[in-house]
C-alpha positions as CSV (number, residue, x, y, z in Angstrom):
1,M,-14.7,-11.6,8.1
2,A,-12.2,-9.3,6.3
3,K,-13.6,-6.4,4.3
4,K,-13.6,-6.8,0.5
5,V,-12.0,-4.1,-1.6
6,I,-11.9,-3.8,-5.4
7,L,-8.6,-2.3,-6.6
8,H,-8.2,-1.1,-10.2
9,D,-4.7,-0.9,-11.7
10,L,-5.3,2.6,-13.0
11,K,-5.4,4.0,-9.5
12,I,-1.8,2.9,-8.5
13,I,0.5,6.0,-8.3
14,D,3.5,4.5,-6.5
15,S,4.7,1.0,-5.7
16,W,7.5,-1.1,-4.2
17,S,8.2,-4.8,-4.1
18,M,10.8,-7.4,-3.3
19,I,11.3,-11.2,-2.9
20,I,12.7,-12.6,0.3
21,E,14.4,-15.9,-0.6
22,D,13.4,-18.8,1.6
23,G,10.8,-16.6,3.3
24,Q,7.8,-18.9,2.8
25,G,5.4,-18.8,5.7
26,K,6.5,-15.4,7.0
27,A,3.6,-13.3,5.6
28,E,1.7,-13.2,8.9
29,Q,4.8,-12.0,10.8
30,A,5.4,-9.3,8.2
31,Y,1.8,-8.1,8.5
32,R,1.8,-8.2,12.3
33,D,5.2,-6.5,12.7
34,T,4.4,-3.8,10.1
35,E,1.1,-3.0,11.9
36,T,2.9,-2.8,15.2
37,F,5.6,-0.5,13.8
38,I,2.9,1.7,12.2
39,K,1.1,2.0,15.6
40,E,4.4,2.7,17.4
41,S,5.2,5.5,14.9
42,K,2.2,7.5,16.1
43,A,1.7,8.9,12.6
44,P,-1.4,11.2,12.9
45,G,-4.6,9.7,11.5
46,V,-3.0,6.6,10.1
47,K,-4.9,3.3,10.5
48,T,-4.5,-0.2,9.4
49,E,-6.9,-3.0,8.5
50,L,-6.5,-6.4,6.9
51,V,-8.6,-6.7,3.8
52,K,-9.3,-9.0,0.9
53,V,-8.5,-7.3,-2.4
54,R,-10.0,-8.1,-5.8
55,P,-8.5,-6.8,-9.0
56,S,-12.0,-6.3,-10.5
57,W,-15.6,-7.0,-9.7
58,L,-15.8,-9.8,-12.2
59,K,-12.7,-11.6,-11.0
60,G,-14.0,-11.3,-7.5
61,L,-17.1,-13.3,-8.6
62,F,-14.7,-16.1,-9.4
63,G,-13.0,-16.0,-6.0
64,I,-9.8,-14.3,-7.1
65,E,-8.6,-12.2,-4.2
66,R,-5.6,-11.8,-2.0
67,S,-5.0,-10.5,1.6
68,Y,-3.5,-7.0,2.0
69,L,-2.9,-4.8,4.9
70,M,-4.7,-1.6,3.9
71,V,-3.3,1.6,5.4
72,T,-5.3,4.8,5.4
73,N,-4.8,8.4,6.6
74,E,-7.8,10.4,7.9
75,G,-6.4,13.6,6.4
76,L,-5.8,12.1,2.9
77,K,-9.0,10.1,2.4
78,D,-8.4,9.6,-1.4
79,Y,-5.0,7.9,-0.8
80,R,-4.6,4.4,0.5
81,M,-1.6,2.0,0.7
82,Y,-2.0,-1.7,0.2
83,I,0.7,-3.9,1.6
84,G,0.8,-7.5,0.3
85,A,2.8,-10.4,1.5
86,R,2.4,-13.9,0.1
87,D,4.2,-17.2,-0.4
88,Y,5.7,-17.5,-3.8
89,G,7.2,-20.9,-4.0
90,D,9.8,-21.1,-1.2
91,N,10.0,-17.3,-1.2
92,L,8.0,-14.4,0.3
93,D,6.7,-11.9,-2.2
94,V,6.2,-8.5,-0.5
95,S,4.9,-5.3,-2.1
96,W,3.0,-2.2,-1.5
97,Y,0.9,0.0,-3.7
98,L,-0.1,3.6,-3.1
99,T,-3.4,4.3,-4.7
100,C,-5.6,7.3,-5.4
101,E,-9.3,6.4,-4.9
102,P,-11.5,9.5,-5.1
103,G,-15.1,9.2,-3.9
104,F,-18.0,9.1,-6.4
105,F,-18.8,12.9,-6.3
106,K,-15.1,13.9,-6.6
107,K,-14.6,11.4,-9.4
108,A,-17.7,12.7,-11.3
109,L,-16.8,16.4,-10.9
110,S,-13.2,15.7,-11.9
111,S,-14.4,13.9,-15.0
112,I,-16.7,16.8,-15.9
113,L,-14.0,19.5,-15.3
114,T,-11.5,17.6,-17.5
115,K,-14.1,16.6,-20.1
116,G,-13.6,12.9,-19.3
117,A,-9.8,13.0,-19.3
118,S,-9.3,12.3,-15.6
119,E,-11.4,11.0,-12.7
120,K,-8.6,12.0,-10.3
121,A,-8.0,15.6,-11.2
122,L,-9.4,17.1,-8.0
123,S,-7.6,14.4,-5.9
124,F,-4.2,15.5,-7.4
125,L,-4.8,19.2,-6.5
126,L,-2.7,19.0,-3.3
127,D,-1.5,22.1,-1.6
128,I,2.0,22.1,-0.2
129,F,0.9,20.9,3.3
130,Q,-1.1,18.0,1.8
131,Q,1.8,17.0,-0.5
132,Q,4.1,17.1,2.6
133,D,1.6,15.0,4.5
134,L,1.2,12.5,1.7
135,S,5.0,12.1,1.4
136,A,5.4,11.7,5.2
137,Y,2.5,9.2,5.4
138,A,3.8,7.0,2.6
139,T,7.4,7.2,3.8
140,V,6.5,6.2,7.4
141,V,4.5,3.2,6.2
142,H,7.3,2.2,3.9
143,H,9.9,2.4,6.7
144,C,7.7,0.4,9.0
145,L,7.4,-2.3,6.4
146,L,11.2,-2.3,5.7
147,K,11.8,-2.6,9.5
148,S,9.5,-5.6,9.7
149,L,11.2,-7.2,6.7
150,E,14.6,-6.6,8.3
151,K,13.3,-8.5,11.3
152,V,12.1,-11.4,9.0
153,M,15.4,-11.5,7.1
154,S,17.5,-11.4,10.3
155,G,15.5,-14.3,11.7
156,L,16.4,-16.2,8.5
157,G,20.1,-15.3,8.8
158,Q,20.0,-13.1,5.7
159,D,21.8,-9.9,4.8
160,T,19.4,-7.0,5.2
161,S,21.5,-4.7,3.1
162,K,20.0,-6.4,0.0
163,I,16.6,-4.8,0.6
164,E,15.7,-2.4,-2.2
165,R,14.6,0.8,-0.5
166,K,13.4,3.1,-3.3
167,S,9.8,3.0,-4.6
168,R,8.8,3.2,-8.3
169,G,6.4,6.1,-8.7
170,F,5.9,9.8,-8.5
171,L,7.0,10.0,-4.8
172,G,10.2,8.0,-5.2
173,I,10.2,7.0,-1.5
174,S,13.4,5.7,0.0
């Protein structure tokens, strides 16, 4: 059984998405190929796991959840990437979200230090090496997903130059 994860919108710090026309039924291939490309990249400390994501605890009670490929990095425990692929009519809706999810104690201490203004203050205090690692981690995962989507689109006889490459967030990954 897949692990269940609750993801709150406020934790999303970068994202990317696209629709592959006539890509219905290709989600499993996208997940499988992305996982393979991530493993082949030999990115240090990066692991993948297929999970069921719920947008909130309450919605989870009503069975509202979707499958995502969760990507983690041992050196950046507060940062996770969630890759989603799902049928959307005749199309394939593909996206990823980079999240900051501090643990309970870091969240509590951040909130105390900022007088309730931020639960993630300590998570965002990255030194230059951590910032470089975060950028490399997210970029490698992004490129692995793009590579898998190029494979899907090529198999459908589609032009891969139409893939949007730049993310929408503070990292601006391309």
